[in-house]
All heavy atoms as TSV, in Angstrom:
chain	resi	resn	atom	element	x	y	z
A	1	MET	N	N	12.666	-40.077	9.766
A	1	MET	CA	C	13.248	-38.968	9.046
A	1	MET	C	C	12.202	-38.255	8.189
A	1	MET	O	O	12.189	-37.058	8.081
A	1	MET	CB	C	14.405	-39.490	8.190
A	1	MET	CG	C	15.133	-38.425	7.432
A	1	MET	SD	S	16.029	-37.395	8.581
A	1	MET	CE	C	16.839	-36.314	7.503
A	2	THR	N	N	11.298	-39.016	7.558
A	2	THR	CA	C	10.304	-38.387	6.703
A	2	THR	C	C	9.335	-37.535	7.512
A	2	THR	O	O	8.863	-36.521	7.018
A	2	THR	CB	C	9.528	-39.443	5.891
A	2	THR	OG1	O	8.929	-40.365	6.796
A	2	THR	CG2	C	10.433	-40.146	4.923
A	3	ASP	N	N	9.030	-37.952	8.758
A	3	ASP	CA	C	8.159	-37.113	9.571
A	3	ASP	C	C	8.806	-35.775	9.876
A	3	ASP	O	O	8.159	-34.737	9.852
A	3	ASP	CB	C	7.834	-37.837	10.897
A	3	ASP	CG	C	6.907	-39.014	10.702
A	3	ASP	OD1	O	6.163	-39.001	9.689
A	3	ASP	OD2	O	6.934	-39.927	11.545
A	4	TYR	N	N	10.096	-35.787	10.116
A	4	TYR	CA	C	10.821	-34.541	10.383
A	4	TYR	C	C	10.776	-33.638	9.155
A	4	TYR	O	O	10.532	-32.435	9.273
A	4	TYR	CB	C	12.267	-34.861	10.756
A	4	TYR	CG	C	13.109	-33.615	10.913
A	4	TYR	CD1	C	12.990	-32.802	12.028
A	4	TYR	CD2	C	14.029	-33.251	9.921
A	4	TYR	CE1	C	13.748	-31.664	12.159
A	4	TYR	CE2	C	14.774	-32.116	10.036
A	4	TYR	CZ	C	14.636	-31.318	11.168
A	4	TYR	OH	O	15.372	-30.165	11.293
A	5	LEU	N	N	10.967	-34.190	7.976
A	5	LEU	CA	C	10.949	-33.387	6.762
A	5	LEU	C	C	9.566	-32.828	6.494
A	5	LEU	O	O	9.415	-31.702	6.040
A	5	LEU	CB	C	11.441	-34.212	5.576
A	5	LEU	CG	C	12.927	-34.571	5.564
A	5	LEU	CD1	C	13.232	-35.501	4.408
A	5	LEU	CD2	C	13.759	-33.323	5.502
A	6	ARG	N	N	8.545	-33.614	6.773
A	6	ARG	CA	C	7.174	-33.113	6.573
A	6	ARG	C	C	6.883	-31.941	7.488
A	6	ARG	O	O	6.288	-30.971	7.098
A	6	ARG	CB	C	6.172	-34.236	6.814
A	6	ARG	CG	C	6.073	-35.198	5.675
A	6	ARG	CD	C	4.940	-36.169	5.873
A	6	ARG	NE	N	5.151	-37.330	5.028
A	6	ARG	CZ	C	4.907	-38.546	5.378
A	6	ARG	NH1	N	4.429	-38.829	6.575
A	6	ARG	NH2	N	5.147	-39.538	4.556
A	7	ARG	N	N	7.299	-32.066	8.753
A	7	ARG	CA	C	7.053	-30.989	9.706
A	7	ARG	C	C	7.809	-29.729	9.309
A	7	ARG	O	O	7.296	-28.639	9.367
A	7	ARG	CB	C	7.483	-31.423	11.121
A	7	ARG	CG	C	6.458	-32.270	11.776
A	7	ARG	CD	C	6.787	-32.455	13.244
A	7	ARG	NE	N	6.399	-33.787	13.606
A	7	ARG	CZ	C	7.144	-34.684	14.211
A	7	ARG	NH1	N	8.375	-34.369	14.569
A	7	ARG	NH2	N	6.700	-35.871	14.481
A	8	THR	N	N	9.062	-29.887	8.920
A	8	THR	CA	C	9.838	-28.703	8.553
A	8	THR	C	C	9.328	-28.054	7.286
A	8	THR	O	O	9.386	-26.842	7.149
A	8	THR	CB	C	11.330	-29.048	8.411
A	8	THR	OG1	O	11.481	-30.091	7.460
A	8	THR	CG2	C	11.946	-29.460	9.725
A	9	SER	N	N	8.822	-28.836	6.348
A	9	SER	CA	C	8.283	-28.229	5.139
A	9	SER	C	C	7.008	-27.454	5.452
A	9	SER	O	O	6.778	-26.396	4.874
A	9	SER	CB	C	8.033	-29.285	4.062
A	9	SER	OG	O	7.016	-30.180	4.464
A	10	TRP	N	N	6.183	-27.968	6.363
A	10	TRP	CA	C	4.992	-27.225	6.781
A	10	TRP	C	C	5.383	-25.949	7.500
A	10	TRP	O	O	4.803	-24.902	7.272
A	10	TRP	CB	C	4.094	-28.082	7.674
A	10	TRP	CG	C	3.234	-29.007	6.899
A	10	TRP	CD1	C	3.409	-30.329	6.723
A	10	TRP	CD2	C	2.070	-28.665	6.152
A	10	TRP	NE1	N	2.436	-30.860	5.919
A	10	TRP	CE2	C	1.585	-29.850	5.554
A	10	TRP	CE3	C	1.388	-27.474	5.930
A	10	TRP	CZ2	C	0.448	-29.860	4.748
A	10	TRP	CZ3	C	0.259	-27.501	5.131
A	10	TRP	CH2	C	-0.185	-28.671	4.542
A	11	LEU	N	N	6.386	-26.042	8.365
A	11	LEU	CA	C	6.834	-24.858	9.064
A	11	LEU	C	C	7.436	-23.837	8.103
A	11	LEU	O	O	7.217	-22.639	8.214
A	11	LEU	CB	C	7.842	-25.222	10.152
A	11	LEU	CG	C	7.308	-25.979	11.359
A	11	LEU	CD1	C	8.447	-26.382	12.272
A	11	LEU	CD2	C	6.290	-25.123	12.091
A	12	GLY	N	N	8.182	-24.331	7.140
A	12	GLY	CA	C	8.755	-23.441	6.120
A	12	GLY	C	C	7.686	-22.769	5.296
A	12	GLY	O	O	7.751	-21.571	5.006
A	13	ALA	N	N	6.675	-23.520	4.916
A	13	ALA	CA	C	5.568	-22.944	4.143
A	13	ALA	C	C	4.790	-21.930	4.971
A	13	ALA	O	O	4.394	-20.873	4.466
A	13	ALA	CB	C	4.637	-24.061	3.653
A	14	LEU	N	N	4.599	-22.239	6.236
A	14	LEU	CA	C	3.892	-21.301	7.119
A	14	LEU	C	C	4.701	-20.038	7.296
A	14	LEU	O	O	4.137	-18.929	7.261
A	14	LEU	CB	C	3.622	-21.975	8.460
A	14	LEU	CG	C	2.787	-21.192	9.456
A	14	LEU	CD1	C	1.391	-20.949	8.895
A	14	LEU	CD2	C	2.679	-21.963	10.754
A	15	LEU	N	N	6.001	-20.146	7.460
A	15	LEU	CA	C	6.862	-18.981	7.611
A	15	LEU	C	C	6.854	-18.151	6.338
A	15	LEU	O	O	6.764	-16.917	6.378
A	15	LEU	CB	C	8.291	-19.413	7.949
A	15	LEU	CG	C	9.307	-18.311	8.086
A	15	LEU	CD1	C	8.949	-17.409	9.250
A	15	LEU	CD2	C	10.686	-18.889	8.299
A	16	CYS	N	N	6.901	-18.805	5.205
A	16	CYS	CA	C	6.888	-18.094	3.925
A	16	CYS	C	C	5.557	-17.354	3.732
A	16	CYS	O	O	5.530	-16.211	3.301
A	16	CYS	CB	C	7.117	-19.081	2.795
A	16	CYS	SG	S	7.236	-18.325	1.173
A	17	ALA	N	N	4.463	-18.008	4.072
A	17	ALA	CA	C	3.151	-17.368	3.963
A	17	ALA	C	C	3.055	-16.170	4.902
A	17	ALA	O	O	2.503	-15.128	4.536
A	17	ALA	CB	C	2.045	-18.366	4.259
A	18	GLY	N	N	3.613	-16.294	6.084
A	18	GLY	CA	C	3.617	-15.188	7.028
A	18	GLY	C	C	4.420	-14.007	6.519
A	18	GLY	O	O	4.015	-12.847	6.673
A	19	LEU	N	N	5.566	-14.284	5.912
A	19	LEU	CA	C	6.373	-13.209	5.354
A	19	LEU	C	C	5.677	-12.518	4.193
A	19	LEU	O	O	5.718	-11.288	4.075
A	19	LEU	CB	C	7.733	-13.743	4.907
A	19	LEU	CG	C	8.690	-14.149	6.019
A	19	LEU	CD1	C	9.930	-14.824	5.437
A	19	LEU	CD2	C	9.088	-12.938	6.842
A	20	ILE	N	N	5.028	-13.288	3.346
A	20	ILE	CA	C	4.289	-12.702	2.221
A	20	ILE	C	C	3.143	-11.833	2.743
A	20	ILE	O	O	2.902	-10.742	2.244
A	20	ILE	CB	C	3.782	-13.801	1.273
A	20	ILE	CG1	C	4.965	-14.428	0.548
A	20	ILE	CG2	C	2.772	-13.246	0.275
A	20	ILE	CD1	C	4.611	-15.647	-0.266
A	21	LEU	N	N	2.440	-12.307	3.751
A	21	LEU	CA	C	1.357	-11.529	4.342
A	21	LEU	C	C	1.882	-10.242	4.956
A	21	LEU	O	O	1.270	-9.178	4.790
A	21	LEU	CB	C	0.610	-12.366	5.391
A	21	LEU	CG	C	-0.558	-11.695	6.079
A	21	LEU	CD1	C	-1.651	-11.393	5.072
A	21	LEU	CD2	C	-1.087	-12.579	7.187
A	22	ALA	N	N	2.983	-10.310	5.660
A	22	ALA	CA	C	3.579	-9.118	6.264
A	22	ALA	C	C	3.991	-8.099	5.202
A	22	ALA	O	O	3.785	-6.907	5.375
A	22	ALA	CB	C	4.759	-9.505	7.136
A	23	MET	N	N	4.544	-8.594	4.104
A	23	MET	CA	C	4.940	-7.684	3.018
A	23	MET	C	C	3.715	-7.037	2.385
A	23	MET	O	O	3.723	-5.851	2.059
A	23	MET	CB	C	5.749	-8.434	1.982
A	23	MET	CG	C	7.153	-8.776	2.448
A	23	MET	SD	S	8.070	-9.824	1.308
A	23	MET	CE	C	7.824	-9.070	-0.266
A	24	ALA	N	N	2.650	-7.803	2.213
A	24	ALA	CA	C	1.433	-7.262	1.603
A	24	ALA	C	C	0.816	-6.186	2.500
A	24	ALA	O	O	0.349	-5.155	2.011
A	24	ALA	CB	C	0.422	-8.376	1.351
A	25	VAL	N	N	0.812	-6.416	3.802
A	25	VAL	CA	C	0.278	-5.421	4.724
A	25	VAL	C	C	1.122	-4.156	4.696
A	25	VAL	O	O	0.604	-3.041	4.707
A	25	VAL	CB	C	0.185	-5.999	6.153
A	25	VAL	CG1	C	-0.075	-4.919	7.183
A	25	VAL	CG2	C	-0.879	-7.070	6.217
A	26	THR	N	N	2.427	-4.308	4.642
A	26	THR	CA	C	3.306	-3.138	4.608
A	26	THR	C	C	3.118	-2.354	3.329
A	26	THR	O	O	3.079	-1.123	3.356
A	26	THR	CB	C	4.778	-3.605	4.706
A	26	THR	OG1	O	4.924	-4.371	5.902
A	26	THR	CG2	C	5.718	-2.430	4.740
A	27	ILE	N	N	2.999	-3.023	2.213
A	27	ILE	CA	C	2.828	-2.339	0.945
A	27	ILE	C	C	1.472	-1.633	0.885
A	27	ILE	O	O	1.370	-0.506	0.408
A	27	ILE	CB	C	2.975	-3.310	-0.239
A	27	ILE	CG1	C	4.440	-3.764	-0.306
A	27	ILE	CG2	C	2.552	-2.694	-1.541
A	27	ILE	CD1	C	4.671	-4.902	-1.266
A	28	SER	N	N	0.420	-2.255	1.381
A	28	SER	CA	C	-0.893	-1.648	1.325
A	28	SER	C	C	-1.006	-0.487	2.300
A	28	SER	O	O	-1.867	0.367	2.147
A	28	SER	CB	C	-1.975	-2.674	1.619
A	28	SER	OG	O	-1.904	-3.102	2.965
A	29	ALA	N	N	-0.152	-0.420	3.314
A	29	ALA	CA	C	-0.191	0.693	4.257
A	29	ALA	C	C	0.133	2.000	3.563
A	29	ALA	O	O	-0.366	3.053	3.933
A	29	ALA	CB	C	0.755	0.439	5.421
A	30	CYS	N	N	0.960	1.962	2.533
A	30	CYS	CA	C	1.308	3.174	1.788
A	30	CYS	C	C	0.042	3.748	1.107
A	30	CYS	O	O	-0.145	4.961	1.082
A	30	CYS	CB	C	2.352	2.890	0.734
A	30	CYS	SG	S	3.940	2.442	1.406
A	31	GLY	N	N	-0.779	2.877	0.569
A	31	GLY	CA	C	-2.023	3.325	-0.047
A	31	GLY	C	C	-2.959	3.954	0.955
A	31	GLY	O	O	-3.674	4.925	0.651
A	32	VAL	N	N	-2.961	3.451	2.175
A	32	VAL	CA	C	-3.819	4.027	3.227
A	32	VAL	C	C	-3.333	5.412	3.607
A	32	VAL	O	O	-4.132	6.320	3.824
A	32	VAL	CB	C	-3.840	3.087	4.459
A	32	VAL	CG1	C	-4.541	3.726	5.624
A	32	VAL	CG2	C	-4.490	1.765	4.099
A	33	VAL	N	N	-2.025	5.584	3.651
A	33	VAL	CA	C	-1.475	6.894	3.997
A	33	VAL	C	C	-1.719	7.894	2.881
A	33	VAL	O	O	-1.981	9.070	3.108
A	33	VAL	CB	C	0.036	6.769	4.286
A	33	VAL	CG1	C	0.675	8.135	4.483
A	33	VAL	CG2	C	0.257	5.920	5.531
A	34	ALA	N	N	-1.657	7.454	1.622
A	34	ALA	CA	C	-1.852	8.344	0.484
A	34	ALA	C	C	-3.327	8.666	0.225
A	34	ALA	O	O	-3.627	9.624	-0.497
A	34	ALA	CB	C	-1.239	7.733	-0.772
A	35	LEU	N	N	-4.234	7.903	0.793
A	35	LEU	CA	C	-5.669	8.095	0.523
A	35	LEU	C	C	-6.165	9.514	0.842
A	35	LEU	O	O	-6.869	10.098	0.010
A	35	LEU	CB	C	-6.500	7.057	1.294
A	35	LEU	CG	C	-8.005	7.169	1.102
A	35	LEU	CD1	C	-8.385	6.827	-0.336
A	35	LEU	CD2	C	-8.722	6.238	2.056
A	36	PRO	N	N	-5.842	10.119	1.980
A	36	PRO	CA	C	-6.344	11.483	2.216
A	36	PRO	C	C	-5.860	12.489	1.174
A	36	PRO	O	O	-6.611	13.396	0.784
A	36	PRO	CB	C	-5.790	11.831	3.593
A	36	PRO	CG	C	-5.458	10.549	4.237
A	36	PRO	CD	C	-5.134	9.595	3.135
A	37	PHE	N	N	-4.632	12.337	0.711
A	37	PHE	CA	C	-4.105	13.259	-0.318
A	37	PHE	C	C	-4.845	13.064	-1.631
A	37	PHE	O	O	-5.171	14.019	-2.320
A	37	PHE	CB	C	-2.605	13.016	-0.521
A	37	PHE	CG	C	-1.794	13.399	0.670
A	37	PHE	CD1	C	-1.305	12.432	1.534
A	37	PHE	CD2	C	-1.492	14.729	0.933
A	37	PHE	CE1	C	-0.562	12.771	2.642
A	37	PHE	CE2	C	-0.734	15.074	2.046
A	37	PHE	CZ	C	-0.282	14.111	2.898
A	38	ARG	N	N	-5.122	11.819	-1.981
A	38	ARG	CA	C	-5.838	11.551	-3.243
A	38	ARG	C	C	-7.276	12.045	-3.175
A	38	ARG	O	O	-7.803	12.588	-4.133
A	38	ARG	CB	C	-5.791	10.063	-3.564
A	38	ARG	CG	C	-4.385	9.577	-3.837
A	38	ARG	CD	C	-4.389	8.393	-4.762
A	38	ARG	NE	N	-3.028	7.888	-4.930
A	38	ARG	CZ	C	-2.169	8.370	-5.816
A	38	ARG	NH1	N	-2.532	9.352	-6.594
A	38	ARG	NH2	N	-0.943	7.861	-5.926
A	39	ALA	N	N	-7.935	11.834	-2.021
A	39	ALA	CA	C	-9.323	12.281	-1.864
A	39	ALA	C	C	-9.411	13.801	-1.881
A	39	ALA	O	O	-10.298	14.365	-2.546
A	39	ALA	CB	C	-9.900	11.726	-0.556
A	40	THR	N	N	-8.504	14.457	-1.200
A	40	THR	CA	C	-8.488	15.924	-1.190
A	40	THR	C	C	-8.218	16.457	-2.584
A	40	THR	O	O	-8.836	17.424	-3.030
A	40	THR	CB	C	-7.447	16.445	-0.203
A	40	THR	OG1	O	-7.678	15.886	1.069
A	40	THR	CG2	C	-7.493	17.952	-0.115
A	41	SER	N	N	-7.302	15.835	-3.297
A	41	SER	CA	C	-6.995	16.254	-4.657
A	41	SER	C	C	-8.219	16.110	-5.567
A	41	SER	O	O	-8.489	16.992	-6.379
A	41	SER	CB	C	-5.846	15.413	-5.201
A	41	SER	OG	O	-5.634	15.664	-6.561
A	42	ALA	N	N	-8.944	15.018	-5.421
A	42	ALA	CA	C	-10.137	14.810	-6.255
A	42	ALA	C	C	-11.206	15.856	-5.957
A	42	ALA	O	O	-11.881	16.336	-6.872
A	42	ALA	CB	C	-10.687	13.422	-6.026
A	43	VAL	N	N	-11.357	16.219	-4.694
A	43	VAL	CA	C	-12.359	17.231	-4.329
A	43	VAL	C	C	-11.952	18.594	-4.844
A	43	VAL	O	O	-12.752	19.365	-5.361
A	43	VAL	CB	C	-12.563	17.253	-2.796
A	43	VAL	CG1	C	-13.389	18.442	-2.364
A	43	VAL	CG2	C	-13.207	15.962	-2.335
A	44	VAL	N	N	-10.662	18.924	-4.724
A	44	VAL	CA	C	-10.177	20.233	-5.146
A	44	VAL	C	C	-10.238	20.386	-6.655
A	44	VAL	O	O	-10.467	21.481	-7.173
A	44	VAL	CB	C	-8.732	20.462	-4.631
A	44	VAL	CG1	C	-8.107	21.685	-5.223
A	44	VAL	CG2	C	-8.738	20.562	-3.118
A	45	LYS	N	N	-10.074	19.297	-7.407
A	45	LYS	CA	C	-10.118	19.386	-8.875
A	45	LYS	C	C	-11.478	19.806	-9.404
A	45	LYS	O	O	-11.589	20.234	-10.567
A	45	LYS	CB	C	-9.711	18.032	-9.487
A	45	LYS	CG	C	-8.235	17.775	-9.429
A	45	LYS	CD	C	-7.894	16.453	-10.068
A	45	LYS	CE	C	-6.406	16.152	-9.946
A	45	LYS	NZ	N	-6.065	14.857	-10.516
A	46	VAL	N	N	-12.499	19.738	-8.589
A	46	VAL	CA	C	-13.840	20.129	-9.019
A	46	VAL	C	C	-13.952	21.653	-9.149
A	46	VAL	O	O	-14.748	22.166	-9.937
A	46	VAL	CB	C	-14.905	19.581	-8.027
A	46	VAL	CG1	C	-16.283	20.060	-8.363
A	46	VAL	CG2	C	-14.832	18.078	-8.014
A	47	VAL	N	N	-13.141	22.384	-8.413
A	47	VAL	CA	C	-13.158	23.862	-8.472
A	47	VAL	C	C	-12.765	24.288	-9.878
A	47	VAL	O	O	-11.710	23.872	-10.384
A	47	VAL	CB	C	-12.201	24.442	-7.417
A	47	VAL	CG1	C	-12.162	25.958	-7.530
A	47	VAL	CG2	C	-12.593	24.009	-6.026
A	48	PRO	N	N	-13.595	25.112	-10.525
A	48	PRO	CA	C	-13.393	25.397	-11.951
A	48	PRO	C	C	-12.055	26.036	-12.326
A	48	PRO	O	O	-11.379	25.549	-13.218
A	48	PRO	CB	C	-14.540	26.354	-12.290
A	48	PRO	CG	C	-15.558	26.112	-11.255
A	48	PRO	CD	C	-14.834	25.702	-10.028
A	49	VAL	N	N	-11.645	27.095	-11.696
A	49	VAL	CA	C	-10.482	27.823	-12.203
A	49	VAL	C	C	-9.178	27.328	-11.602
A	49	VAL	O	O	-8.248	26.992	-12.325
A	49	VAL	CB	C	-10.650	29.342	-11.916
A	49	VAL	CG1	C	-9.425	30.125	-12.336
A	49	VAL	CG2	C	-11.897	29.878	-12.598
A	50	ALA	N	N	-9.103	27.256	-10.293
A	50	ALA	CA	C	-7.824	26.975	-9.621
A	50	ALA	C	C	-7.705	25.529	-9.158
A	50	ALA	O	O	-6.733	25.178	-8.501
A	50	ALA	CB	C	-7.657	27.906	-8.429
A	51	GLY	N	N	-8.658	24.685	-9.500
A	51	GLY	CA	C	-8.658	23.323	-8.990
A	51	GLY	C	C	-7.443	22.511	-9.372
A	51	GLY	O	O	-6.831	21.856	-8.527
A	52	ASP	N	N	-7.074	22.557	-10.650
A	52	ASP	CA	C	-5.923	21.766	-11.096
A	52	ASP	C	C	-4.599	22.292	-10.506
A	52	ASP	O	O	-3.703	21.505	-10.196
A	52	ASP	CB	C	-5.846	21.769	-12.614
A	52	ASP	CG	C	-6.979	20.973	-13.240
A	52	ASP	OD1	O	-7.436	20.009	-12.587
A	52	ASP	OD2	O	-7.386	21.309	-14.363
A	53	VAL	N	N	-4.523	23.596	-10.337
A	53	VAL	CA	C	-3.282	24.178	-9.785
A	53	VAL	C	C	-3.121	23.785	-8.327
A	53	VAL	O	O	-2.032	23.425	-7.893
A	53	VAL	CB	C	-3.329	25.723	-9.915
A	53	VAL	CG1	C	-2.109	26.347	-9.255
A	53	VAL	CG2	C	-3.391	26.123	-11.391
A	54	VAL	N	N	-4.201	23.805	-7.570
A	54	VAL	CA	C	-4.119	23.456	-6.151
A	54	VAL	C	C	-3.950	21.939	-5.971
A	54	VAL	O	O	-3.284	21.481	-5.053
A	54	VAL	CB	C	-5.393	23.953	-5.430
A	54	VAL	CG1	C	-5.403	23.492	-3.996
A	54	VAL	CG2	C	-5.474	25.470	-5.498
A	55	ALA	N	N	-4.508	21.154	-6.874
A	55	ALA	CA	C	-4.443	19.704	-6.749
A	55	ALA	C	C	-3.101	19.135	-7.177
A	55	ALA	O	O	-2.750	18.028	-6.752
A	55	ALA	CB	C	-5.546	19.077	-7.572
A	56	ALA	N	N	-2.325	19.838	-7.943
A	56	ALA	CA	C	-1.031	19.331	-8.433
A	56	ALA	C	C	-0.066	18.939	-7.305
A	56	ALA	O	O	0.487	17.829	-7.331
A	56	ALA	CB	C	-0.389	20.328	-9.376
A	57	PRO	N	N	0.147	19.792	-6.284
A	57	PRO	CA	C	1.045	19.353	-5.209
A	57	PRO	C	C	0.495	18.169	-4.418
A	57	PRO	O	O	1.269	17.325	-3.934
A	57	PRO	CB	C	1.153	20.575	-4.289
A	57	PRO	CG	C	0.663	21.721	-5.094
A	57	PRO	CD	C	-0.244	21.179	-6.126
A	58	LEU	N	N	-0.818	18.077	-4.300
A	58	LEU	CA	C	-1.401	16.934	-3.600
A	58	LEU	C	C	-1.192	15.651	-4.383
A	58	LEU	O	O	-0.905	14.597	-3.794
A	58	LEU	CB	C	-2.898	17.177	-3.379
A	58	LEU	CG	C	-3.233	18.348	-2.435
A	58	LEU	CD1	C	-4.728	18.645	-2.476
A	58	LEU	CD2	C	-2.799	18.031	-1.021
A	59	ASP	N	N	-1.286	15.699	-5.698
A	59	ASP	CA	C	-1.039	14.541	-6.531
A	59	ASP	C	C	0.417	14.100	-6.440
A	59	ASP	O	O	0.714	12.907	-6.370
A	59	ASP	CB	C	-1.404	14.821	-7.991
A	59	ASP	CG	C	-2.891	14.915	-8.208
A	59	ASP	OD1	O	-3.648	14.317	-7.406
A	59	ASP	OD2	O	-3.304	15.586	-9.163
A	60	VAL	N	N	1.332	15.055	-6.448
A	60	VAL	CA	C	2.758	14.744	-6.345
A	60	VAL	C	C	3.052	14.091	-4.996
A	60	VAL	O	O	3.820	13.130	-4.900
A	60	VAL	CB	C	3.609	16.011	-6.565
A	60	VAL	CG1	C	5.068	15.758	-6.243
A	60	VAL	CG2	C	3.442	16.505	-7.991
A	61	THR	N	N	2.444	14.617	-3.935
A	61	THR	CA	C	2.665	14.064	-2.605
A	61	THR	C	C	2.140	12.633	-2.528
A	61	THR	O	O	2.822	11.736	-2.005
A	61	THR	CB	C	1.974	14.924	-1.536
A	61	THR	OG1	O	2.454	16.275	-1.647
A	61	THR	CG2	C	2.224	14.388	-0.149
A	62	ALA	N	N	0.949	12.390	-3.053
A	62	ALA	CA	C	0.384	11.051	-3.038
A	62	ALA	C	C	1.236	10.077	-3.865
A	62	ALA	O	O	1.445	8.937	-3.464
A	62	ALA	CB	C	-1.045	11.077	-3.560
A	63	ASP	N	N	1.752	10.539	-4.997
A	63	ASP	CA	C	2.636	9.682	-5.820
A	63	ASP	C	C	3.922	9.365	-5.102
A	63	ASP	O	O	4.458	8.262	-5.216
A	63	ASP	CB	C	2.909	10.358	-7.160
A	63	ASP	CG	C	1.704	10.366	-8.087
A	63	ASP	OD1	O	0.784	9.554	-7.839
A	63	ASP	OD2	O	1.673	11.205	-8.993
A	64	ALA	N	N	4.452	10.348	-4.364
A	64	ALA	CA	C	5.701	10.117	-3.616
A	64	ALA	C	C	5.498	9.107	-2.497
A	64	ALA	O	O	6.383	8.303	-2.207
A	64	ALA	CB	C	6.208	11.426	-3.055
A	65	ILE	N	N	4.334	9.125	-1.865
A	65	ILE	CA	C	4.042	8.171	-0.798
A	65	ILE	C	C	3.913	6.756	-1.381
A	65	ILE	O	O	4.404	5.806	-0.796
A	65	ILE	CB	C	2.775	8.574	-0.024
A	65	ILE	CG1	C	3.031	9.853	0.752
A	65	ILE	CG2	C	2.298	7.450	0.890
A	65	ILE	CD1	C	1.785	10.455	1.374
A	66	ASP	N	N	3.250	6.652	-2.514
A	66	ASP	CA	C	3.087	5.316	-3.131
A	66	ASP	C	C	4.405	4.858	-3.659
A	66	ASP	O	O	4.808	3.793	-3.646
A	66	ASP	CB	C	2.056	5.362	-4.253
A	66	ASP	CG	C	0.636	5.433	-3.719
A	66	ASP	OD1	O	0.438	5.065	-2.584
A	66	ASP	OD2	O	-0.239	5.853	-4.481
């Protein structure tokens, strides 16, 4: 009986680790999708007069994705 419990606890721990890894990959995928918006926003903000105005929608979009 103890061998069975040891095997199931290892399988349970492995399943739990797999679920945590899958959740981490899913959550980090949002950051990958938002990266082009954040990079474009940072580049546009360098423009002296209209940079902040043009970058505002890009920042909102990146925040919505995250």
